Structure formats: C-alpha cells, structure tokens
N, C-alpha and C positions, 0 to 999 in steps of 0.2 A: 456550452454549459447551460443546462436547464434550471431556471430559478422559479420557484413557485410564486404565485401571485402575491402572497402575504410575506414573502421572504424579507423584504425591506424592513418591515416593522419588526419581524422576529429578530433580525440582526441587531436592530437598535436596542431591544431588550437584552439580548445576549451580551453586547458590548458594555451596556450600562450595569450589568449584574442583576437585572430584574427578571430574568427568564425563569420559567417554571422548570422543575426537574425533568419533566417530559420533553420540553423544548430543548433543554441542554443535551439530553441523550440523543435526540433526533439530529441536532446540529453536529455533535461530535461523531455520530455514526456516519454522517455524510463526509465529514472531514477525513475519516478513516478510509473511505471508499473512492472518493472523487479527487484526483490530483488537481484539477482545475479549481475546484471549490477551496482546496487548501490555499492556493495562491490568492484567491479572492478574499478569503477570510483574513489572511495575513495582511493584505492591503488595507482592509477595513480596520483591523486592530491598530495599524500604524497611524492611520488617519485619526482614529478615535483618541489615541494617546496624545497626538499633537494638540487636539482640541482640549484635552484635559489638563495639560501642563501649563497652559497660558490662557489668560482671559480672552474671550472671543470678542474681537472688536467689530464683528460684522452684525448687521441688522438681519435677524432671522427672517422676518417677513420679506425684506428686500431680496435676501438670498433665494427664498422660495420663488419670488416673482421672476428673478433672473433665470432660475432653473427652468421655470415654465417656458420662458422664451427659448431656452436651449432645446427644450423638447420640441417646440414648434419647428425650429430650424432643422433638427434631426429628422423629424417626420417628413419635411419637404424633400429630404434627400433619400430617405429609406423607404417611404411608402410608395407602393405601386400607383402610378398615375391613374390607372383604370379603376382603382379601389379607393373610395373616399371615406373608408371607415376609420374612426379615430383609434389611435393605438391604446394599449393598456396603460401607458404612461399618461396620456391625455385624459383618459377616463378617471384615472386615479387623482389627477390634479383637480378634477372637477368635483370630487367627492367632498361632502361637508360633514363627515362624521367626526366625532371627538378624537379618533385615533390619528387625525391629520397632524396633531401636535408632534407625534413621534416622527413623522415623515419630514416635517419642517425642520426639526432639530438635526436630523441626519443630513438632510439636503443642504443645510447651512455648512456642515462640515465638508461635504463634497465640493461646494462652491469655493471654499477656502483653498482647496488643493487644485481645483479645476478639473475634476474627474467626470466630465460629462460623458465620456466614452464608457466609463464604468457604470454609470446610471443606465445607459442604453442597454448594456449587457444584462443588467438586472431585469429590465422590463420588456425587452424585446425577446428575451429567452434565447438569444443567440450569442455565441462567442465570436469575436472578431478574428479575421485571418491572422492578425498579429499575435493574438493570444494562442491560437492553435499552433502557430509555427514555433512558439517558445518551448513547447513540450516535445519530448522525444520518448518513444516507446520501443523497447527491444523485446522480442519474443523468441524463445528457443523451442524447437520441437523436440520430441524424444530422440535421444541419440545426438543432440547438438549441444554446444556450449557457446558462450560469447564473452569476450574480454572487452570491457568498457572503460574508457578513460574520460573522466569528467573534466570540465574546464577549470576546476579548482585544484587539480592534481590528484584527486581521489581515483582509485581503481576498483572496479567491480568485476568479479567473475560470476556470470550467470549460469547456473546449472541447467540440465536438460529439463524440458517441460515447464519452463518458468517464464515470467514476464516482469519487466521493470519499467516504470515511468518516472521521468525526472525532468527538470527544467534544463534547457540547453545552457542558459546562463542564470546562475543563482542570484537572488536578491541581496540587498545590503544587510538584512537581519538574520537570515537563516538559509539553510540548504535542506531540501526535502526530496525524498524518493519514496515510491510505492513499489513493493515487491510482492509477487505471488509465486509461490514455489520455493526455490532455494537459491541463495546467492552469498558469496563471500565478499565482504567489504573491507577495503584498505583505505581508510578515510584520512585525507591530508589534514594536518593541523591548521586551524583557522580560528579567528575570533568568533566566527558565526557558528552556532551549533548546527549539527547535521541530524535531521530527523528521518527515521525509516519507519514507514507504516506497513505492517504486514498483517493483513486481515484484522484481528482484534488486538494486535500488539502495537505499542508505540515505543520506539527505541531512540534515545537521545545520546549523541556522541559529540565530542570535540575533536578527537583524533585517536584512532585506534583500529584494530583489526578484529573482526568478528564474523560469525556465520549465522545466517537466518534461514530457518527451514519452516515453511508455512504451506505445505501442500494440503489440498482439500482433504477433509476427513481425518487429518492427523493433528495431534497437538502441536502448537507452535513452539519452536525451540530456538533459543539464542545462545550461542556458545562464543566466549570471548577468548581470542588468541593473544591479544596485546591490549594494554590500556584499560580504560574504564568506560562502562556504558550504564545508562539508567533505563530500566524497562518497567512498563506497566500496561495494564489493559486500557484501551481507548475509552475515555469517559470516566475512568476510575479516579477517585481523589488522589492527590499527590502522596498522601501518607501510605498508599498501597504500592508506591513505586519501590523497586529494589535496585541496589547497586551491584554490578557484576564486575569482577576483576579477572585478570588472566587465569584461565583454568576453571572459571565458573560457567554454569549453564542455567538458564531459566526456562522452565516449561510452563506454557500457558494452556491448560486444558480448555477445550471448547465447551465448557459447561456453565459459563456465565459467572464464575466466581470472581472475586475482586483482586486477589493477590496471586502473583506468579509463584510457582514452586521452584526453589533454588537448590541446585546441587553444586557443592564445592569440590575442587580438585578432581575434575573429571579427566578421562582419557581423551584428549583433544583429537587424537587420530581417528576415533570413531565418528567424529562430527565434521572434521575437515579433510579427512583422508581422500574424499572424492576429488579434491583438487589434483591429486597425483594418481588418480584412478585406483585408489586403494579402498576396498570395501570390507568392513568387518561386521559379522553377524554373530550375536551371542544368544543362544536359545531363542531364536527368532522364528515366528510363524512363517511358513513357506509363502503364504499369500503376501505378507509384508515384504519379504525378500523379493518376490516376483515383481512387485510394483517398482522397487528400486532398479531391478534389472531392465524392466520395460523402459523406464526413463533414461537410464544410462546407455543402453545398447540399441534403443529404438526398435524393440521387438514387442510382440503381443503374446502373452502367456495365458493359457487356459488349462483347466484341470478336468479330466474326464469324469472324475469322482470328486465332488466338492470336499469330501473328508480329507483328501490329500492336501488341500490348502492349509489345513490346521496342523500338519506335521511341523515339528520344530527342528531347527538346524543351527549349528555353530560352525562357522567357517570364515576364513579370511582370504581375500584375493588382492593381487597387486599386478595390474596390467594384463591379466589373462583375457583371452578372447571369450566371446559368449559360448562357444563350443566347449572350451575348457571348463567354464563355470558349470555348464549343464552336465558335464561328465562327473564333476565332483558331487553335484546334487544327486545324480543317478546312483553313485556308489554309496554315499553316506546314508541316503534314505531308502535305498532299494527300489528305486522307481525306474521307469523307462520313459523316453520322450521321443517325439517325432517333430522334426522341424521342416516346414515347408515355406520357403521364402523367409519372411520375418515372423511367421506364426509358429508358436511352440505349443505342443500339447503333451501334458504329463499324464501318465496312467500308471496303474499298478504293474509291477514286474510280472510277466507271464511266468507262472510256476514251472512250466516246462523248460523255459529258457534259463531258469535259475538252477536247474539240476545239473 
C-alpha cells in the first residue's frame, strides 16, 4: 500500500474533523478505489475513537520519544546494511516544523495501542506480507463465472468480466468488499454492517440479497432482491443516501451528481436473470446487447458498418447457445454474421441472398 509523505498529518485532520473539503474528497476517493486503504482507515478510526472516549493518561512527549526508539529499532532490521541513508520516518522525526504537533498527537494514540507495524507501513510505503495475505481477489474472464463463499456465511456470484476484492477474515466492526463489473450478493445476517464499494457507489447492508452492476462506461445499478440496503455516491453527504427495498433499483449516473436515481417495483428478472442464464433486452441498442454477449459467452463482436451497432432490438433468451442467439439477431434485424473461432462479424444482409 503506497502512502504519501504527508498522509499521516492528513489522516489526523480527517479523523479530528478538521480536513478541508478537497482533502475529504481525496481521502474518500482513495477509500473507494483501494481495498487496503479501507482496512487502514478503519483501523485508524477505531484507534481514534478509543482515544476520544476516555482521557488519555499517556504523556504525549514521552509517547513520541518511545515511538522514535521504535523507529530506530525498525530501521536496524529493515534498512539494507550497505545503505546508511536515514528513512522517511527518521527524517520526519527530526523535523522541527509547527505541524509536528499533529504527528505527536497521533503518535501517542498509536503508542497506546502498540501499532508500531502500522506506523512502519505508513512511512516505509510498503505493506507487510501479513497484510497482503489477508486480502483475496477473484477475477473472471469473459465467459466465466465464480461462486464465492465468505467466512461469515455470505455468498457471492461473480459475473463474467468482473473482479472482487475482500478480506479473508473480516474485522470486528465491519465487512468490506470491492467489486468491478457485476456480482450478486447474498449477505449473511450479522451485527457488523457489510459495505460494498463499486466504482463511485457505496452500498451498506446488514443482511440481504442484491445485484450490483458497475461495468466501465455504464451507469452503476443496484437492484434489491431481498431485504434493505442503503446506497449513495462515495463522498456524498449522508442526506443524499437512498434506502432500497425488495424490487427497488438505484441508478448512479457517472456524471458527478450527488443523489442516485431510484426506480421502484422493477422487473427483477431483467437485472438478476443472468444468474440462470436468462437475458432480456427491450428496445436495446445492438452495441449494448453485443457487450453483454461478449461477457457472457466469451466472444468478440464487431460490426462491418458502425451504423449497425445503433440498431435496436427486443428479445429474451434463456439458456440458448451463442449460435442460437446470433440466429435470432439475424432474423429480427435482417443482418448476417460470420463466426471464426470466438470472433463474430455482423454485416448487412446481401440483397441477393434476401431474394
């Protein structure tokens, strides 16, 4: 995990509620994109809360001096013997700028909990092997799916062309996963909230079933099959969060707005039918349908004439092979296609063949 040189001070302002709006956006943007950073910030929040609820009996200056000794010890084990250059942490400890007050305050908190390792992660810019091993990433190629069982009893079906990252063992306070692409979540009931980060969306759940779709260049969509979820844009104020119940869907356009668009009483089959290999298209541009087919069947689709991709089609499929789907497109839109291996080329129907 890469931590910027001034991250320590920025985290102190963030946790104390004194960050600028720009700093808050930067931190929350990273929270949305970096699973390791999510774990890092959750640890810091927990430490900061412990410091806030009870008087701190520790001498701040003494804590900083002790932390300095810990830095020396860590350097003696981590620094290459052939290089005698001081570390970033040692350089920081020697600085005499006014901002050292922030560092002393947070250092004292770290010393209370004994998180010397976390401090080394901050300033060495490296994640430990232990941290790396706590995360698991599952990636599916086009034409593939993956069924995932989490240690809390939750189950996830990862659709084609997607990626998910989560902790092998969740912490005491929350459960977190990051998804790119599409996935269906069946979340086990637990006192810990479950957070799903999907590009610009943050979804909070206690126990429910829902579908997340966040493929690149598409609006983010969350459809709820059971239970209740709370959805908002990452970084947006809580008042812009929306509650979704069974049969509701939230769409988050990628245009930077604050509030999701909610549709009630949707046809769930259109959003979770892929679980049973059912696909439904209603007045859908052929290029959009083509992307779905590419991911689901592991093929590559091209158009000899770009105007063909704008044609619109309504059709439903359930378990059909790619050849059967292509034949339906051919008949409905009056096109012809050539398939070579996994590559498909659509073109206009030859007038002579149509006679």
